[in-house]
N, C-alpha and C positions, 0 to 999 in steps of 0.2 A: 783343255781350256787352261789360259794362260796364268801364269802365276806371277805376282807381281813379285819385284826385287827389292823395292825400297821399303822399311820398316821405319826408319828411322824419320820423326817429320822435320827433323832440322833441314834436310839433306832433299825430302820435297818441298821445303818453304822457298827453294832457291829456285823451284818452277812454279808451283801453284801455291795460293792463299786463298781458301775459303774466311768470306767476310760474311755482313750479315743478311738473315732470311729475308724472304720477301715471297709474298703468293702470285707464281706464276701464271693462276687461274686468272686476276687481274688485268694482264696483258695480253695474253692468248689470241685474244678476240684482234686485237691490232694487228698481225699478222694475215687476219685473213681480210684486212680491209685495206690492204694495198698491194700494188702489183710490182712485182721482182721480174729482176732481171740476170741471166747467166753471167756469175763473174770469170772475168777473164784475168788472170794473175799480172805484176808487172812484167812476165816473162812472153806475155801475147796469147797464153795457153787457158783452155775450158778448164774449168773445176766444176767437181759437185756443188758449188754453193752459187745458191741464186741471193744476191741482195735488192734492197730496198734502199734508197740513200733519200727519198722524199723529205723535202724540208719540214713539208706539215707534220710529220711523224714526232720532228720535235717540239711542233707543239701541241701536244696531246698532253693535260695536264697531271698524268700519270708517269709520263717520261719525263716532263720538267721535274715535278719532285722530285725521281733520281739523281737528276743533274746538278739540283742544288743541294743535292744531298752529299754528292759526292765531291763539289765545288766545297761546300762545308769542311772537310777533310784535306782540302789543298789539292785534290785531285784534277790534273791538268787532261782536259778533253780537245786543247788546242795547242799546238807549237807554236809559239811566239815570233821563233827561229828559221821558221821553216821558208826557202823559199824554191822556187821552181826545178833547180839544180838539186838540194838536198828532198826537196817532198814532191816523188815523181806523179805528177798528175795522171798517167798513164792508170796508174793504179787506181780504180773507182772504188775498191770497199774502205769507205771512210767509216763503219761501223753501221750501227742504226741496227735494222731486221736483216737478220738471217735466215737463209733455209737452207739446209744443208739434206740434199738428195744423195745418197751415197748407197744405193741397193746397187748400182751395176760399177762406181766405182770410187775407188779410195780417194781422199785427199791428202796428197803425197807428205812426205816428212820434208818440214820447211822451217826456216826464222821467217817474221814478218819482218820485210823491210822498212816500211815506214811508221813502225809504231815498237818504242820500247815495250808497250805493255798491253794487253787485251782486258777491256771489262766485261766477264759475262754475265747475262741473268736469262739461264734456262729455260724454257719454255714449255721443253715438250720431254718426257721420259718415257723408256731410260735415252740416255745419250751419254756418250762416252767421247773422252779424248787420252792419245796414247802420249806419253812423254818419252823422252829418248836421252840419254844419255850423252851423247856422241852426234853426227853424223855416218859413223860408220858403226853405231851400237844397233841393237835390234830394237823391237819395243820394252821399253824400263819397265814404265809402270802405264796402267791404264785408269785414268780417273774418273769414277762415276758420278756426273753431276748430279747435286742434289738444289732442292730450290733455296739456293744462297747467293745473293752475288759474288763471281770466284774472278779473282784476279788472276794474269796468268803472264807469266814472264817469256811472252812471245818474238820479242827483238833477240833475245839473248839464247835462248834456247828451243831444242829442235820439239817438234809434237808433228802430230799429224790425226788422222780419221780413216778407222778401218772399216769396209763394206760392211752395213748394215743394212736390217728389212726394216729399221725405223727412219723415216723423213725424220729431223730435227730441228726445230725454231729455235731461235736466242737472239735477244738484244744483244749487240757487240759493240761497247767505245773502245775509241783509239784512247789509250791514255799515253802521256809524255813524260811521265814521270819517269825516273829512272827506279829500277826495281829494287834499290837499296833506300829509296825514300818512300817507296810503296811498302817495304817490310816494315821502315821505321813508323810508320803511320797506323799498319794496321796489327804489326806484334805488340 
């Protein structure tokens, strides 16, 4: 079994911050209503992720509630300065519904190129995320998701998902605040 290296929450807060609790059971039905497609990353490679970017999902009353809640805290879900040059449209992962089937393949270590921060509402459990100190390090910390809104420093810190027998569902929003802004808002 893997032993987490990090005990200091200040160091961990550079990677991940847990926000308010929510009820995943209110949202899991949404994952069954929409069609998913295989997610191809910005390098043109397949991943164990399947996504749904159906615009109607954003009109769901519960999703509108969470988007309004985030807006109240000045959490930005769009980048007003984005252009085709700095926000590659070939990457279709804009957030919303994500299904990760890592039963046969892991999601390799990476940083997100299109967003500084990810906002995750985990819908199924158990669900884990590996955090890495650097590109050359092994897994430094394994985060077990809880039913809380989770903020990840995805654009600056390396993360991955190991092979798992559990298919995981989550709602995932792109966030364009800097990690320093997110920390100021949440901590």
